[in-house]
C-alpha positions in Angstrom: 4.4 -37.6 -48.4 6.4 -39.5 -45.9 4.7 -42.7 -44.7 6.1 -45.8 -42.9 9.7 -44.7 -43.6 9.4 -44.0 -47.3 8.6 -40.9 -49.4 6.1 -40.7 -52.3 4.9 -37.8 -54.4 1.4 -36.6 -54.0 -0.5 -34.3 -56.3 -3.8 -32.6 -55.3 -6.4 -30.7 -57.3 -9.0 -28.9 -55.1 -11.6 -26.6 -56.5 -14.8 -25.0 -55.4 -17.9 -25.6 -57.5 -21.3 -24.1 -56.6 -20.3 -23.5 -53.0 -19.0 -27.1 -52.5 -15.4 -28.1 -52.3 -14.3 -31.1 -54.5 -10.9 -32.6 -55.0 -8.8 -35.4 -56.4 -5.4 -36.9 -55.5 -2.8 -38.6 -57.7 0.6 -40.2 -56.8 1.8 -39.5 -60.4 1.2 -36.3 -62.4 -0.5 -38.2 -65.2 -1.7 -41.2 -63.1 -5.2 -42.2 -62.2 -6.9 -40.0 -59.7 -8.6 -40.8 -56.4 -11.7 -38.8 -55.3 -11.2 -37.0 -52.0 -13.9 -37.7 -49.4 -14.9 -35.6 -46.4 -13.1 -32.6 -47.8 -13.4 -29.7 -45.3 -11.8 -26.3 -45.6 -12.0 -23.8 -42.7 -9.7 -20.8 -42.9 -6.2 -22.2 -43.2 -7.2 -25.7 -42.1 -7.9 -28.5 -44.7 -8.8 -32.1 -44.1 -9.9 -34.9 -46.4 -9.9 -38.7 -46.7 -9.1 -41.4 -49.3 -10.3 -45.0 -48.8 -7.5 -45.7 -46.3 -5.9 -42.4 -45.2 -7.0 -39.1 -43.6 -5.0 -36.0 -44.2 -5.2 -33.1 -41.7 -3.2 -29.9 -42.2 -2.8 -26.2 -42.6 -1.9 -23.9 -45.4 0.8 -21.3 -44.9 1.6 -19.2 -48.0 2.0 -21.7 -50.9 2.6 -24.7 -48.6 0.0 -27.2 -47.3 1.5 -29.5 -44.6 0.3 -31.8 -41.8 -0.2 -35.3 -40.7 -1.6 -38.5 -42.2 -3.7 -40.9 -40.2 -4.8 -44.5 -41.0 -8.6 -44.4 -41.3 -9.2 -47.9 -40.1 -7.0 -47.8 -36.9 -6.8 -44.0 -36.2 -3.0 -44.4 -35.8 -0.6 -41.9 -37.2 0.7 -43.0 -40.6 3.1 -40.2 -41.6 3.4 -36.5 -42.6 3.0 -34.5 -45.8 4.1 -31.2 -47.2 2.8 -29.9 -50.6 3.8 -26.8 -52.5 1.3 -24.9 -54.6 1.8 -25.1 -58.4 -0.7 -22.8 -60.0 -0.1 -22.4 -63.8 -2.2 -19.2 -63.9 0.3 -17.5 -61.6 3.4 -18.4 -63.6 5.2 -15.8 -65.6 6.8 -16.3 -69.0 
């Protein structure tokens, strides 16, 4: 994720449980997670919030990318691009 002139890794885990979408975000693979709020998925569009940021983007193939907005001010705060890493799809 690029924000305010610096880059930071972002790891997402999103799953569907009982018809509802749930997700968590981490800035380190083994770090503490943050519960995603307002998680919405419609076709190839995904949006969600943390306490301070709103992520709005699209999925294309194995890439999810879009913009980051400051929740408090509504001002643009950066961009992000994530690549899918699904261990069940990896080959030995």
